[in-house]
Steps between C-alpha positions, in 0.01 A plus 500: 500500500232236549501288813548128429192291440482184708447193283383195692636199319596135523805329355323235294176657380536672161229764548693735733790503257271638229454804722874522568568511125257789452652690793846449351385617157345816642797571730269515800685442830376192684590260775415131478369331813513122461214339686461156656178321416417497871487879500255537214177370650500722807529861602674730444537374142131416453418865566689573177382199299183329626580208268821434691729465201783689338564734333377803683643848526501797733577832336599763757491768233124468453389301803379225268490136607420262218489131417466280188784528249285627212349778708842592640649523152216723379541722807874536446450594138234759574702648786858475374492454122387849403718496186358170375825307507319167545145592406273678257282788615224460242378323192464128426851440633394608850228237512691230314775526759245459780357196320841333489555573870165340582592202284822466696327515837212269405646283224870465565552524876228258620587223253874532549440510874288186501764314299761612751284381789449152360867466401667645807263469796214255455561174684379280215580509131173547313561454130170654390578822688853516368372449147226759532719777635789410274269535202375833631857627523552400139175671404603828664837492323317427175276804545800727547692342213208529257430861601859613452518318167179666382596853604866474406585701810770430756251574777143414593359848441627771270867562440638509854544279803212551740394376839303227324814342354686524828220345705550166324867467585512361857268211422713415196797458731327182618542363147861594438686457830505242777271378630343483153136409553474360145820297518850574377415416138233768480746781430569340162127455435435864590768616257402268213119497519449865599803670340358851485382489860839358595685786333266749669557331836877502462507864395299604805716290731798712397345820631683627812177508700422136427858390568499685832171347613607151393831533684326628813253210487776243455687650794186494713431138408853402595454654844689822435377837611432788269 
């Protein structure tokens, strides 16, 4: 029996919950350690992640300490997904899945995150910033919608749900539940303007792993303890 992996997380930030979903899918034991922002920019946490952000993991089964959600996901797959439940071992599908993960980490997360910053935290309302990042969110949804329409598949790569699909989910929670960084009316826009991506999103949100991570995040945000 594997020893539990420690997942360093934060209630609000979506990126750690991407890792939690993958751990749930792979049935890898883990313990979530919710961090205060004050703890991130100093030791002992900076010895794990020099960038001082979450997520990060410590795996007592291998001695591995790792940071950055994309790298963590790839590590978990290589170490714990020997049967290819969420991944492809070879062929174009292997690399296509990596491409979608990189698109999520570079194309979805930063733009969604900037919109969230200017909506929720910035002291002044800057319309040009809100417009820019709102349009980028729409663009990302359009890319997914067009791809799924073109391929006719239920998933981004091949004929099964992979880590690439699942990595998009936590940031999409910011569009479909309070506080909605695009406004309450955006759920309807998502469904009507990007119907295939919407259906894909809703299907993935029904997976037990995604439900569990979303419930744990909501509990953490409300001040509850996991």
